[in-house]
C-alpha positions in Angstrom: 0.0 0.0 0.0 2.8 2.4 1.0 4.7 1.6 -2.2 1.7 2.3 -4.3 1.2 5.7 -2.6 4.8 6.6 -3.2 4.6 5.5 -6.8 1.5 7.6 -7.3 3.3 10.6 -5.7 6.3 10.3 -8.0 3.9 10.0 -11.0 2.0 13.2 -10.0 5.3 15.0 -9.5 6.2 14.5 -13.2 6.6 18.0 -14.8 3.7 17.5 -17.3 1.3 16.6 -14.4 2.4 19.6 -12.3 2.1 21.8 -15.3 -1.4 20.4 -15.9 -2.4 21.3 -12.3 -1.0 24.8 -12.8 -3.0 25.3 -16.0 -6.1 24.0 -14.4 -5.7 26.4 -11.4 -5.1 29.5 -13.5 -8.0 28.6 -15.8 -10.2 27.9 -12.7 -9.4 31.3 -11.1 -10.4 33.0 -14.4 -13.6 30.9 -14.8 -14.7 31.3 -11.2 -14.2 35.0 -11.1 -16.0 35.7 -14.3 -19.8 36.1 -13.7 -21.8 33.6 -15.7 -18.9 31.2 -16.5 -19.5 28.3 -14.2 -17.0 25.6 -13.0 -19.1 23.0 -14.9 -18.7 25.0 -18.1 -14.9 25.2 -17.5 -14.8 21.4 -17.0 -16.7 20.9 -20.3 -14.3 23.2 -22.1 -11.3 21.3 -20.8 -12.8 17.8 -21.3 -12.0 17.5 -25.0 -8.3 18.3 -24.2 -8.1 15.3 -21.8 -9.1 12.7 -24.5 -5.5 12.4 -25.7 -3.8 12.8 -22.3 -2.8 10.1 -19.9 -5.4 9.5 -17.2 -3.3 11.0 -14.4 -2.5 14.1 -16.4 -6.2 14.5 -17.2 -7.3 14.2 -13.6 -4.5 16.7 -12.6 -5.9 19.3 -15.1 -9.5 18.9 -14.0 -8.8 18.8 -10.3 -6.7 22.0 -10.6 -9.8 23.7 -12.1 -12.1 22.2 -9.5 -9.9 23.4 -6.6 -9.4 26.9 -7.8 -12.8 27.6 -9.4 -14.5 28.0 -6.0 -11.8 30.4 -4.8 -12.0 32.4 -8.0 -15.7 33.0 -7.4 -14.9 34.8 -4.1 -12.6 37.3 -5.8 -15.3 39.1 -7.8 -17.7 38.6 -4.8 -15.4 40.4 -2.5 -14.1 43.1 -4.8 -17.2 43.9 -6.8 -20.1 42.3 -4.8 -20.7 40.1 -7.9 -20.4 36.4 -7.0 -18.5 34.5 -9.7 -20.2 31.2 -8.5 -23.5 30.6 -6.6 -21.5 29.4 -3.6 -19.6 32.7 -3.4 -22.9 34.6 -2.6 -22.3 34.1 1.1 -18.8 35.3 0.9 -20.0 38.6 -0.7 -22.0 39.5 2.4 -19.0 40.4 4.6 -16.2 40.3 2.0 -17.5 43.3 0.0 -18.1 45.2 3.2 -14.4 44.7 4.1 -13.5 46.0 0.6 -15.6 49.1 1.3 -13.6 49.6 4.5 -10.3 49.5 2.5 -9.2 46.1 3.6 -10.1 44.1 0.5 -6.6 42.7 0.4 -7.2 41.2 3.9 -10.6 39.9 2.8 -9.0 38.1 -0.2 -6.2 36.7 1.9 -8.7 35.4 4.4 -10.8 33.8 1.6 -7.7 32.1 0.0 -6.4 30.8 3.3 -9.8 29.6 4.4 -10.3 27.9 1.0 -7.0 26.1 1.5 -7.9 25.0 5.0 -11.3 23.7 3.8 -9.7 21.9 0.8 -7.2 20.2 3.0 -9.8 19.1 5.5 -11.9 17.7 2.6 -8.8 15.9 1.3 -8.1 14.3 4.7 -11.7 13.1 4.9 -11.5 11.8 1.4 -8.3 9.9 2.0 -9.1 8.5 5.5 -12.8 8.4 5.9 -14.2 7.8 2.4 -15.9 4.5 3.1 -17.5 5.7 6.4 -18.8 9.0 5.0 -20.0 7.3 1.8 -21.9 4.8 3.8 -23.6 7.5 5.8 -24.4 9.5 2.7 -26.2 6.4 1.3 -28.7 6.7 4.2 -30.0 9.9 2.6 -33.2 9.3 0.7 -35.8 11.7 -0.5 -37.2 12.5 3.0 -33.7 13.2 4.3 -32.7 15.4 1.3 -36.0 17.3 1.6 -35.3 18.0 5.3 -31.8 19.1 4.6 -32.9 21.5 1.8 -35.6 22.8 4.1 -33.0 23.6 6.7 -31.1 25.5 4.1 -34.3 27.4 3.1 -34.9 28.4 6.7 -31.7 30.4 6.7 -33.8 33.0 4.9 -34.7 34.2 8.4 -31.0 34.9 9.2 -30.8 37.6 6.5 -33.5 39.7 7.9 -31.3 41.9 10.1 -33.3 45.1 9.4 -36.8 43.5 8.8 -37.7 39.8 9.2 -40.9 40.4 7.3 -39.1 41.8 4.3 -36.6 38.8 4.3 -39.5 36.4 4.4 -41.3 38.3 1.5 -38.1 38.2 -0.5 -37.7 34.4 0.1 -41.4 33.6 -0.7 -41.1 35.6 -3.9 -38.1 33.5 -4.8 -40.0 30.3 -4.2 -42.8 31.6 -6.4 -40.4 32.4 -9.2 -38.8 29.0 -9.1 -42.2 27.3 -9.9 -42.0 28.7 -13.4 -41.4 26.0 -16.0 -42.4 22.3 -16.4 -43.7 20.4 -13.5 -40.9 18.1 -12.4 -43.2 15.1 -11.9 -46.1 15.6 -14.4 -44.2 17.6 -17.1 -47.1 20.1 -17.5 -46.2 23.8 -18.0 -46.6 26.1 -15.0 -46.8 29.9 -15.3 -45.1 29.9 -18.7 -47.8 32.0 -20.4 -47.2 30.4 -23.7 -43.5 31.4 -23.8 -41.5 28.3 -24.9 -38.3 29.5 -23.3 -39.9 29.6 -19.9 -40.6 25.8 -20.1 -37.0 25.2 -19.0 -37.6 27.3 -15.9 -35.7 30.3 -14.6 -32.0 29.5 -14.4 -30.4 30.6 -11.1 -27.3 31.9 -12.9 -29.0 34.8 -14.8 -31.0 35.5 -11.6 -27.8 35.6 -9.5 -26.0 37.9 -11.9 -29.0 40.1 -12.2 -29.6 40.4 -8.5 -26.0 41.4 -7.7 -24.5 43.0 -10.8 -27.1 45.0 -12.5 -28.1 47.2 -9.5 -24.4 48.0 -9.1 -24.3 49.1 -12.8 -27.5 51.1 -12.5 -26.5 52.9 -9.4 -23.1 53.6 -10.9 -24.6 55.0 -14.1 -26.8 57.3 -12.0 -23.6 58.7 -10.5 -25.1 59.6 -7.1 -22.9 57.3 -5.1 -19.8 55.2 -5.7 -20.6 51.5 -6.0 -17.1 50.2 -6.5 -14.6 51.0 -3.8 -11.3 52.6 -5.0 -7.8 51.7 -3.8 -5.4 54.6 -3.7 -3.2 53.4 -0.9 -0.7 50.5 -0.8 -2.4 47.1 -0.7 -1.6 45.4 2.6 -2.7 42.5 4.8 -2.8 40.0 1.9 -0.8 37.4 3.9 -2.8 36.6 7.1 -0.8 36.7 10.3 -0.6 33.6 12.4 -2.6 35.1 15.2 -5.3 36.1 12.7 -5.5 32.5 11.4 -5.7 31.2 15.0 -8.7 33.6 15.6 -10.4 32.3 12.5 -9.7 28.6 13.3 -13.2 28.0 14.8 -15.2 29.4 11.9 -12.9 27.7 9.4 -13.2 24.4 11.2 -17.0 24.7 11.3 -17.1 25.6 7.6 -14.8 22.7 6.6 -16.9 20.2 8.6 -20.2 21.4 7.2 -18.8 21.6 3.7 -17.4 18.1 3.7 -20.5 16.6 5.2 -22.9 18.4 2.8 -20.6 17.8 -0.2 -20.7 14.0 0.5 -24.4 14.0 0.2 -25.3 13.5 -3.5 -27.5 16.3 -4.8 -27.1 18.6 -1.8 -24.8 21.2 -3.4 -22.4 23.9 -2.4 -24.9 26.8 -1.7 -26.5 24.8 1.1 -23.0 24.2 2.7 -21.9 27.8 2.5 -25.0 29.4 3.8 -25.3 26.8 6.6 -21.7 27.4 7.7 -22.2 31.2 7.5 -25.3 31.0 9.7 -23.8 28.7 12.3 -20.6 30.7 12.4 -22.6 33.8 13.1 -24.6 32.0 15.9 -21.5 30.7 17.8 -19.4 33.9 17.2 -18.7 36.4 19.9 -18.9 39.0 17.2 -22.2 38.0 15.8 -23.4 41.6 15.6 -20.6 42.4 13.2 -21.7 39.8 10.6 -22.9 41.6 7.5 -20.7 44.6 8.4 -17.3 43.3 7.3 -16.5 40.6 9.8 -13.6 38.3 8.7 -15.3 35.3 10.3 -18.1 35.8 7.9 -15.6 35.3 5.0 -13.7 32.4 6.6 -16.6 30.1 7.4 -18.3 30.0 3.9 -14.9 29.9 2.1 -13.7 26.9 4.1 -17.1 25.2 3.4 -16.8 26.2 -0.3 -13.6 24.2 -0.9 -14.4 21.4 1.6 -17.4 20.6 -0.6 -15.0 19.6 -3.4 -13.4 16.9 -1.2 -16.7 15.8 0.1 -18.3 15.5 -3.3 -15.4 13.3 -4.5 -16.1 10.8 -1.7 -19.4 9.3 -3.1 -18.1 9.7 -6.7 -14.9 7.6 -6.1 -16.2 5.1 -3.6 -19.8 4.5 -4.9 -19.8 5.8 -8.4 -22.4 8.4 -7.4 -21.5 12.0 -8.4 -22.3 14.5 -5.7 -22.8 17.4 -8.0 -22.6 18.4 -11.7 -18.8 19.0 -11.5 -18.1 15.5 -10.1 -20.4 14.1 -12.7 -18.2 15.6 -15.4 -15.1 14.3 -13.6 -16.7 10.8 -13.5 -17.3 11.0 -17.3 -13.7 12.0 -17.8 -12.5 8.9 -15.9 -14.9 6.6 -17.8 -13.5 7.9 -21.1 -10.1 6.5 -20.0 -11.7 3.1 -19.0 -11.8 3.9 -15.2 -15.2 3.2 -13.7 -15.6 4.9 -10.2 -16.9 2.7 -7.5 -15.7 0.0 -5.1 -13.9 -1.9 -7.8 -11.8 1.2 -8.6 -10.0 0.8 -5.3 -9.4 -2.9 -5.9 -8.4 -2.9 -9.5 -6.5 0.4 -9.8 -5.5 1.5 -6.2 -2.4 3.4 -7.5 -4.7 5.7 -9.6 -6.8 6.4 -6.5 -3.7 7.5 -4.7 -2.8 9.7 -7.7 -6.2 11.4 -7.3 -5.4 12.1 -3.6 -2.0 13.5 -4.4 -3.3 15.5 -7.4 -6.0 17.1 -5.2 -3.3 17.9 -2.6 -1.0 19.7 -5.0 -4.0 21.4 -6.7 -4.9 23.0 -3.3 -1.3 23.9 -2.6 -0.9 25.5 -6.1 -4.2 27.2 -5.7 -3.0 28.8 -2.4 0.3 29.9 -3.9 -1.0 31.3 -7.2 -4.0 33.0 -5.5 -1.9 34.7 -2.9 0.7 35.8 -5.4 -1.9 37.4 -7.7 -4.1 39.1 -5.1 -2.5 42.5 -5.8 -3.3 42.1 -9.5 -6.9 41.3 -8.7 -7.2 44.3 -6.3 -5.7 46.6 -8.9 -9.0 46.2 -10.8 -10.5 48.6 -8.3 -8.1 51.3 -9.5 -9.8 51.3 -12.9 -12.3 54.3 -13.1 -16.0 53.4 -12.7 -16.8 54.8 -16.2 -14.5 52.2 -17.7 -15.1 49.3 -15.3 -18.9 49.4 -15.2 -19.3 48.9 -19.0 -16.8 46.0 -18.8 -18.8 44.4 -16.0 -22.1 44.9 -17.9 -20.5 43.3 -21.0 -19.2 40.3 -19.1 -22.6 39.8 -17.6 -24.3 39.9 -21.0 -21.7 37.5 -22.5 -21.8 35.2 -19.5 -25.6 34.8 -19.5 -25.8 34.4 -23.2 -23.2 31.7 -23.1 -25.3 29.6 -20.7 -27.8 28.4 -23.4 -26.8 30.6 -26.4 -29.9 32.7 -26.2 -30.5 36.3 -25.4 -33.6 35.2 -23.4 -31.4 34.5 -20.4 -29.9 37.9 -20.8 -33.4 39.4 -20.7 -34.1 37.4 -17.5 -30.9 38.8 -16.0 -32.0 42.4 -16.7 -35.4 41.7 -15.3 -33.9 40.4 -12.1 -31.5 43.4 -12.1 -34.4 45.9 -12.2 -36.2 44.0 -9.5 -33.1 43.9 -7.3 -32.6 47.7 -7.8 -36.1 48.5 -6.4 -35.6 45.8 -3.6 -32.4 47.5 -2.5 -34.1 50.9 -2.7 -36.9 49.9 -0.3 -34.8 47.7 2.0 -35.7 44.2 0.8 -32.7 41.8 1.0 -31.9 39.9 -2.2 -30.0 37.0 -0.6 -33.2 35.3 0.6 -34.6 35.4 -2.9 -31.5 34.0 -4.4 -31.4 31.2 -1.8 -35.0 30.3 -2.5 -34.4 30.2 -6.3 -31.3 28.0 -5.9 -32.8 25.6 -3.3 -36.5 25.7 -4.3 -36.4 23.2 -7.1 -34.7 20.5 -5.0 -37.1 21.3 -2.1 -40.1 20.6 -4.3 -38.6 17.6 -6.0 -37.7 15.8 -2.8 -40.9 16.7 -1.1 -43.0 15.3 -3.9 -40.8 12.2 -4.2 -41.2 11.6 -0.5 -45.0 11.9 -0.6 -45.1 9.5 -3.6 -43.0 7.0 -1.7 -45.3 7.3 1.3 -48.5 7.4 -0.8 -49.3 10.9 0.6 -48.5 10.2 4.2 -46.5 13.3 5.6 -45.4 11.3 8.7 -42.6 9.9 6.5 -40.5 13.0 7.4 -40.7 12.3 11.2 -40.4 8.5 10.9 -36.9 8.8 9.5 -34.4 9.9 12.3 -32.1 11.9 10.1 -34.9 13.9 8.5 -36.5 14.4 11.9 -33.3 15.9 13.3 -33.1 18.3 10.3 -36.8 19.3 10.7 -36.2 20.1 14.4 -33.2 22.2 13.4 -35.3 24.0 10.8 -38.0 24.8 13.4 -35.3 26.2 15.7 -33.9 28.3 12.8 -37.4 29.8 12.1 -38.5 30.4 15.6 -35.1 31.5 17.0 -35.0 34.9 15.4 -38.5 35.7 16.5 -37.8 34.7 20.1 -34.4 36.3 20.4 -35.7 39.9 21.0 -38.1 38.6 23.7 -35.3 36.7 25.5 -32.8 39.5 25.6 -34.6 41.6 28.2 -35.0 38.6 30.5 -31.3 37.8 30.3 -30.5 41.4 31.3 -32.9 41.2 34.2 -31.2 38.1 35.6 -27.9 39.9 35.5 
């Protein structure tokens, strides 16, 4: 076993494989930081290149993209308040506020360091606990997945700092929007109004870009206030100090744990992990009141979860042949092209290749850390570009990115509609994050709910008969009731003092 691990290490250390990792990392940072260009799209673009490459070189290239794509999404989220990936939406909440305070370099350094921590945690779990975690993930059926997504949906209440009612209205509106399209079970059109393009539903990517990017552009065009912070001083704080890392160890550990656990559950997805970790980090933090105002812990927790999801998603893919998300589905396809079928037999028939995957993922995370930290000053220099030049570039990238999704300007129109909606929501104090969360998680919530009721022949008690789903439902109830009870409990606590 040790000899195979060493042989796999020496194979990954070949110059062509290290170069493949580096190319994947650089390409992933670009893909992740560009609104509308998803990691899945990046994988698809690189996939044809891997056809004529050796299996280990292919996996090195794709894992480099996988490891860095998540980190790249946080760059645009922190600097421009435009998440490059859906999972970076949670990072934007505190990351962009730090940029406004003039510590964007520190925010990016925190994000990169936390991403590395999460990625390494996910790798350790992948290497040491794959069979156990995969076995636990197999216990998740439709009722458990519904309860997990429901828990993610209840985080809507956490983003109602100014008005809980407005946060709930925003979330409910998002749930209504996500019902547009074909019924997932019956295949009948819903709220399409005869428009053929709406039968595919509202894609969350145009919605996300519209909700975050277009209001920035509109406000910037109006010229009343600056929407993009400008850096005139020397960029500092990029490399986090040891004491800063130690202070962030608790939220990073929480994020890594949540990210790996959620990532190992097929179909759960990164957005659930990052918002769960952000919410729980806020709850256990001594600086909970600073969340949403530029708190580094609010960057560390979701970023650690972001990259830990990658390691978690590889667990069911490698051990069971079940992809945890679209990205690992493409990875699985890449392996099968080379005659390698993920599953239990992969560990028995080609154990050296499995070790190569572990080593490649390790070096991908290390190279992602080094390249990201060394290029942060270049990314921050984007803020030195005048708004009259930068805003049209952002608008152009948004249009190109949404068009590239399905090669139709209909998605671009959807993006502008959501942008106008978000503009007025911001104007009247309605948070947009609950709406985005509902649009992303809503389809899975409905699908797993209806599948569960079909399995139980309409009996709703199926959700409480399963222990795992019951635990998630109890946590969901606490998440909903907690924010309403908190104001009432605070005076009592003061009275006891």
